[in-house]
C-alpha positions in Angstrom: -6.6 23.6 33.9 -8.8 22.4 31.0 -8.0 20.7 27.8 -9.8 21.2 24.5 -9.2 18.2 22.1 -9.3 18.4 18.3 -9.6 15.0 16.6 -8.7 14.9 12.9 -7.9 12.2 10.3 -4.2 12.4 11.2 -4.5 12.2 15.0 -5.4 14.5 17.8 -4.3 18.0 18.9 -4.8 19.5 22.4 -5.2 23.0 23.7 -4.7 23.4 27.4 -6.2 26.5 29.0 -7.2 28.1 32.2 -10.8 29.1 32.9 -9.8 32.8 32.1 -8.3 31.8 28.8 -11.4 30.1 27.4 -11.9 32.7 24.6 -8.3 32.3 23.5 -8.7 28.5 23.5 -11.8 28.6 21.4 -10.1 31.0 19.0 -7.1 28.7 18.7 -9.3 25.7 18.2 -11.1 27.4 15.4 -7.7 28.3 13.8 -6.6 24.8 14.2 -9.7 23.5 12.6 -9.4 26.0 9.7 -5.7 25.1 9.2 -6.5 21.4 9.0 -9.3 22.0 6.6 -7.1 24.2 4.4 -4.3 21.6 4.5 -6.8 18.9 3.4 -8.1 21.0 0.6 -4.5 21.7 -0.6 -3.7 18.0 -0.5 -6.9 17.2 -2.5 -6.0 19.9 -5.0 -2.5 18.5 -5.4 -3.7 15.0 -5.9 -6.4 16.1 -8.3 -3.9 18.2 -10.3 -1.4 15.4 -10.4 -4.1 13.0 -11.6 -5.3 15.3 -14.3 -1.7 15.9 -15.4 -1.1 12.2 -15.6 -4.4 11.7 -17.5 -3.4 14.3 -20.1 0.2 13.1 -20.5 0.1 9.4 -21.2 3.2 7.4 -20.7 4.7 6.5 -24.1 4.2 2.8 -23.4 0.5 3.4 -22.8 -0.2 5.4 -25.9 -1.9 4.0 -28.9 0.2 4.6 -32.0 -1.2 4.6 -35.4 0.5 2.1 -37.7 1.3 2.7 -41.4 0.3 0.6 -44.4 3.7 -1.2 -44.4 3.2 -2.2 -40.8 -0.3 -3.4 -41.4 1.0 -5.6 -44.3 3.8 -7.0 -42.2 1.4 -7.8 -39.3 -1.0 -9.6 -41.7 2.0 -11.6 -43.2 3.0 -12.6 -39.6 -0.5 -13.7 -38.8 -0.7 -15.8 -42.0 2.6 -17.5 -41.2 1.7 -18.2 -37.6 -1.7 -19.5 -38.7 0.1 -22.0 -41.0 2.2 -23.1 -38.1 -0.9 -23.4 -35.9 -2.6 -25.6 -38.5 0.5 -27.8 -38.9 0.6 -28.4 -35.1 -3.1 -29.1 -34.9 -2.7 -31.7 -37.6 0.0 -33.6 -35.8 -1.1 -33.2 -32.2 -3.0 -35.6 -30.0 -3.8 -33.0 -27.4 -0.9 -33.8 -25.0 0.4 -31.1 -22.6 3.6 -30.5 -24.6 1.7 -29.5 -27.7 -0.6 -27.3 -25.7 2.5 -25.6 -24.2 3.9 -25.1 -27.7 0.7 -23.5 -28.8 0.7 -21.1 -25.8 4.3 -20.1 -26.5 3.6 -19.6 -30.2 0.7 -17.3 -29.3 3.0 -15.3 -27.1 5.7 -15.2 -29.8 3.1 -13.9 -32.3 2.0 -11.2 -29.8 5.5 -10.0 -29.3 6.3 -10.0 -33.0 3.2 -7.9 -33.8 4.0 -5.6 -30.8 7.5 -5.1 -32.2 6.2 -4.3 -35.6 3.7 -1.8 -34.3 6.3 0.1 -32.3 8.5 0.8 -35.3 
């Protein structure tokens, strides 16, 4: 008894055969090789199609949305008011960690306010 081994990315397959069945074993090996290749091509095609689909259909949270004039004015107003607050804090701070943390949180608050306005 002889064994023909096929090694692929997902493991190994074996075909056991007698000396008289060599032609059959070679044919089965070729079929196995073709089947694995076909399966890999199908898998690649599925992944590629899914990727293309996802690239064409952006998730709503990932899309850029145009904003109107009212939103632009509101965002500019928010920036001006936060800017006034930043200047006020700069004028009274001596650089201690608490003021630094306050500035970081204000920047985050400004971000979320503007984000909220742009999603309307």
